N, C-alpha and C positions, 0 to 999 in steps of 0.2 A: 864266694860266700864268706861272710865274716863270722868269726867266733863270737860266742856270747859276751866274752869280756871286751872284745873290740867294739861291739855294738853299744854296750854299757858305757864305755869310755867316751865314745863319740857323742852319745846322747847327753852325757853330763857336761862335756866340754862345750858342745854347741847347743846348750839348752835355751839360749836366748831367742828373741823374736827378730833379731837383725837378719838382713838378707842372706849373709853367708851361713849363719846357723840353720836357717830354714832350708837353704839349698843343699847343705850337707845331709841334714836329716832325711830329706826326700830321697837322696841317693844311697842311703845306707843299705837297703835291701838288694840293690843291684851291684854293690861294690864287691871287689875281690881282694883277698889278702894274699900278699907275697912276702917272702923273707921272714916268716914267723920265727921268732926265737924266744924261748923261755929263758929268763935270766936268773931264776931262783927267787929274786926279790921283785919279780914283775915279768914284763914281756916287752917285746919290740916287734913291730911289723910295718910293712909298707902296704898302703891301701890304694888301689886304683879305682877311681870313681867312674861311673858310667850313668848318664852322659857326663862329659866334663862340665866344670863350672863355667859360667859365662865369661869370667875372667878371674885370674888369681888375685886375691886381696892384697892390699898394701901391708897389712899386718900379717906376718908369716908364722908367728908362734902363739898358740893358745894353750891354756892349762886349766885344770880343775884340781885344787888342793883339797884333801879330805881327811877326816878322822875315820878310823875303822877299829873295831874291837880287837882285831888280831895284830894291829900294827902299833907298837908303843909310841911312835912319833908321827903317826899319820902316813900320808902318801900323796902321790901326785899322778895325774894323767896329763900327758903333754902331747900336743899335736902340732907338727910343722906342716904348713901348706907349701909343698915343693913346686907344684905347677897347677894348672887348671884341672888336672885329672889325677894328681898323685899327692898322697898324704903320708907322713911318717908319724907313727903313733908309738908312744912309749908309756909304760906304767911302772911306777917304782913305789915299793913299800919302804918307808924310811925307818931306820933303826935296825935293818938287817933281818926283818921278819920274812918268813916264806909267804909267797902269794897263795891265797886260798883258792881251792878248786873243789866244788863248783863255786862260782862267784855269786854271792847273794846281794842283789842291788840295794836292798834296804839297809845294808850295813855301811854303805859309803855316804857319809854325811859331810856336806861342805863345811870347811873350816869357817868359823865365825857364826855358824848357824847352830843354835842350841836345840 
């Protein structure tokens, strides 16, 4: 099972209508989180997808950069597709701010969107 902040990060990173984004969103609720680490300014985890993707994509790194009222310089969700069934997910608040708990989805606004 994934944590609320992992689900939010994956939904924002893979918000598009391309095949990969849709495939990952469909697998979110059956995915499992391993190696969870809080970093103070975010978190890191390894995610196992079930079932695996049909194939690993050519592009391996995806990100979502955002503004947040608690982060003076915004932040970023980053996801690396390691294989057809494994993702590495990282969240970072820029400027050294502490990560908020609980995570309020409406506070994460994509950079460039007013």
